[in-house]
C-alpha positions in Angstrom: 15.6 75.8 41.2 16.2 76.6 44.8 19.9 77.0 44.3 20.7 73.6 45.9 24.5 74.1 46.2 24.4 74.0 50.0 23.1 71.2 52.3 20.3 73.5 53.6 19.1 74.5 50.2 19.3 70.9 48.9 17.1 69.7 51.7 14.7 72.6 51.1 14.4 71.7 47.4 13.6 68.0 47.9 11.3 68.7 50.9 9.4 71.4 48.9 10.2 73.9 51.7 8.7 76.9 49.9 5.3 75.3 49.6 5.0 74.2 53.2 5.5 77.3 55.3 3.0 76.9 58.2 1.6 73.7 56.6 1.8 70.8 59.0 1.5 67.1 58.2 -1.4 65.2 59.8 -2.4 61.6 59.8 -5.5 62.4 57.8 -3.5 64.1 55.1 -0.9 61.4 55.1 -3.5 58.7 54.6 -5.1 60.7 51.8 -1.7 61.3 50.2 -0.7 57.6 50.3 -4.1 56.7 48.8 -3.4 59.2 46.0 0.1 57.6 45.5 -1.6 54.2 45.2 -4.0 55.5 42.6 -1.1 57.0 40.6 0.5 53.6 40.6 -2.6 52.0 39.3 -2.8 54.7 36.6 0.6 53.5 35.4 -0.3 49.8 35.2 -3.3 47.6 35.0 -3.6 46.2 38.6 -3.3 42.6 37.3 0.2 43.3 36.1 1.3 44.6 39.5 0.9 41.0 40.8 4.2 40.2 39.0 6.0 42.8 41.1 4.7 41.1 44.3 5.9 37.8 42.9 9.3 39.3 42.2 9.5 40.5 45.9 8.6 37.0 47.0 11.3 35.4 44.7 13.9 37.9 46.0 13.0 37.1 49.6 13.6 33.4 48.9 16.6 33.6 46.6 18.4 37.0 47.2 17.5 38.1 50.7 20.0 41.1 50.7 18.6 42.4 47.4 15.1 42.0 48.8 15.9 44.2 51.8 17.6 46.8 49.6 14.5 46.8 47.3 12.2 47.4 50.3 14.4 50.3 51.5 14.3 51.8 48.0 10.5 51.4 47.8 10.1 53.0 51.2 12.3 56.1 50.3 10.7 56.6 46.9 7.1 55.9 48.1 5.9 56.5 51.7 8.8 58.7 52.7 8.6 60.8 49.5 4.8 61.2 50.2 5.5 62.4 53.8 8.2 64.9 52.7 6.3 66.4 49.8 3.2 66.8 52.0 0.9 67.7 49.1 -2.7 68.3 50.1 -5.5 66.3 48.5 -8.1 67.0 51.2 -8.9 70.6 50.3 -12.5 69.8 49.3 -11.8 71.4 45.9 -11.3 68.6 43.3 -9.5 71.0 40.9 -7.0 72.0 43.6 -6.6 68.4 44.7 -5.9 67.3 41.1 -3.3 70.1 40.7 -1.5 69.3 43.9 -1.4 65.6 42.9 0.0 66.5 39.5 2.6 68.8 40.9 4.2 65.9 42.9 3.6 63.1 40.5 7.1 63.5 39.0 8.6 62.8 42.5 7.4 59.2 42.2 9.2 58.4 38.9 12.0 56.5 40.8 9.4 54.2 42.4 7.8 53.7 39.0 11.1 52.6 37.5 11.7 50.1 40.3 8.2 48.7 40.1 8.8 48.3 36.3 11.9 46.3 37.0 10.1 44.2 39.6 7.3 43.4 37.1 9.9 42.2 34.6 11.6 40.1 37.2 8.3 38.6 38.3 7.5 37.6 34.7 10.9 36.1 34.2 10.6 34.1 37.4 7.2 32.7 36.5 8.3 31.7 33.0 11.6 30.1 33.8 10.5 28.6 37.1 7.2 27.0 36.0 6.9 27.3 32.2 10.3 25.9 31.0 8.7 23.6 28.5 9.0 24.8 24.9 5.3 24.7 24.2 4.7 27.1 27.1 7.5 29.4 26.1 6.0 29.7 22.6 2.8 31.1 24.2 4.4 33.1 27.0 6.9 35.1 25.0 4.3 36.6 22.6 2.1 37.5 25.6 5.0 39.3 27.2 5.7 41.2 24.1 2.0 42.1 23.6 1.5 43.4 27.2 3.5 46.7 26.9 2.2 47.3 23.3 -1.4 46.9 24.6 -0.8 49.4 27.4 0.9 51.8 25.0 -2.0 51.7 22.7 -4.6 52.5 25.4 -2.4 55.2 27.0 -1.0 56.9 23.9 -3.8 59.4 23.3 -3.7 60.4 26.9 0.0 61.0 26.8 0.4 62.4 23.3 1.6 66.0 23.6 2.6 66.5 19.9 -0.1 69.1 19.3 0.1 70.8 22.7 1.6 74.2 21.7 0.5 76.4 24.5 4.1 77.2 25.8 5.4 77.9 22.3 2.5 80.0 21.2 2.4 81.9 24.5 6.0 82.9 24.4 6.0 83.8 20.7 2.9 86.0 21.2 4.3 87.6 24.3 7.8 88.4 22.8 6.3 89.7 19.6 4.4 92.5 21.3 6.6 93.7 24.2 9.1 96.5 23.4 12.8 96.3 23.7 14.2 96.0 27.2 10.7 95.5 28.6 9.9 94.1 32.1 7.2 91.5 32.2 5.6 90.3 35.4 4.0 86.8 35.6 2.7 84.9 38.6 2.5 81.2 37.9 4.7 78.3 36.7 2.9 77.9 33.3 3.9 81.4 32.4 7.4 81.7 33.8 8.8 78.3 32.7 8.2 78.8 29.0 9.8 82.2 29.1 12.8 80.8 31.0 13.3 78.0 28.5 13.1 80.3 25.4 15.4 82.9 27.0 18.0 80.7 28.8 18.1 77.8 26.3 17.2 79.3 22.9 18.4 82.8 23.7 15.2 84.5 22.4 14.5 88.0 23.5 17.2 88.1 26.2 16.7 91.8 26.4 13.3 91.2 28.1 13.3 90.8 31.9 10.6 88.3 32.9 9.9 88.3 36.7 7.7 85.9 38.6 6.3 88.0 41.3 5.3 84.9 43.4 9.0 83.9 43.6 10.2 87.3 44.6 9.8 86.1 48.2 12.7 83.7 47.7 16.3 84.7 48.0 17.5 82.1 45.6 15.2 83.6 42.9 16.6 87.1 43.5 20.1 85.7 43.0 19.0 84.0 39.9 17.7 87.3 38.5 21.1 88.8 39.3 22.8 86.1 37.2 20.5 86.2 34.2 19.6 90.0 34.3 22.6 91.5 36.0 22.3 94.9 34.4 18.7 95.3 35.3 19.2 94.1 38.9 22.2 96.4 39.4 19.9 99.4 39.2 18.4 98.5 42.5 21.5 97.0 44.3 20.8 98.7 47.6 17.2 97.8 47.7 17.8 94.2 46.7 20.4 93.7 49.4 18.0 95.1 52.0 15.2 92.9 50.7 17.4 89.8 50.9 18.2 90.6 54.5 14.5 91.2 55.3 13.3 87.9 53.6 15.9 85.7 55.4 13.9 85.2 58.6 10.7 84.4 56.5 12.6 81.7 54.6 14.0 80.2 57.9 10.6 80.2 59.6 11.6 82.8 62.1 9.8 85.9 63.2 9.7 88.5 60.4 8.3 92.0 59.8 5.1 92.1 57.9 4.7 95.0 55.5 1.3 96.0 54.3 0.3 98.2 51.3 -0.6 101.0 53.7 3.0 101.2 54.9 3.9 102.5 51.5 1.3 105.3 51.5 2.7 108.6 52.3 0.8 111.0 54.6 
């Protein structure tokens, strides 16, 4: 995705360049985004459990000052800085759009969730072996520690269980069963292009079909991806593809570009 084999493309991928053309960051948006990130953290854990992460930071500050500073830097990069760079909008006034934008960037925060999980474990460890070293306390503390993740798993399982979610499989099977050989299928959204990509590129199903995401045709990396996966099909329009790649370059680089409207294609 994004062909991140060059420094420029790599930065564009992690900064969600293709979603931000003309979209500037503001303090209002940033505060709303940080609030959304905080809410996503609370969705992962009961707030009372997060106290152990704070205890872990306090213990690291007292005992391992260098690790404490490293942890803060990691949290900053995977939390506030990631929020600033992704620049997702949750101030649109449309709750459906806000929820979709939040869901799209939620995976960016997985590294921060992992670190917070480690901190929670360290906080528990510190409390038990710093203050509850007597055997009678350990006999109570250890079962409680084991029950906590099991309890959270129980309450969250139904929300996270995707075992009966078959939309992607059914969609692709239905689509590929009706399109003729060497067909060209146009789609315009991730839920439709990604299942097709998986079944074609991973499971090699209906590789004769060319599935094109028309929204991504504005991106040079996607054109090159089509050349890799559908070389014969793309070779039929080699001249036009090269001209288009040259025309779309300033658009991708936020430079002045020529705007072409449907009327331009109408012959007198």
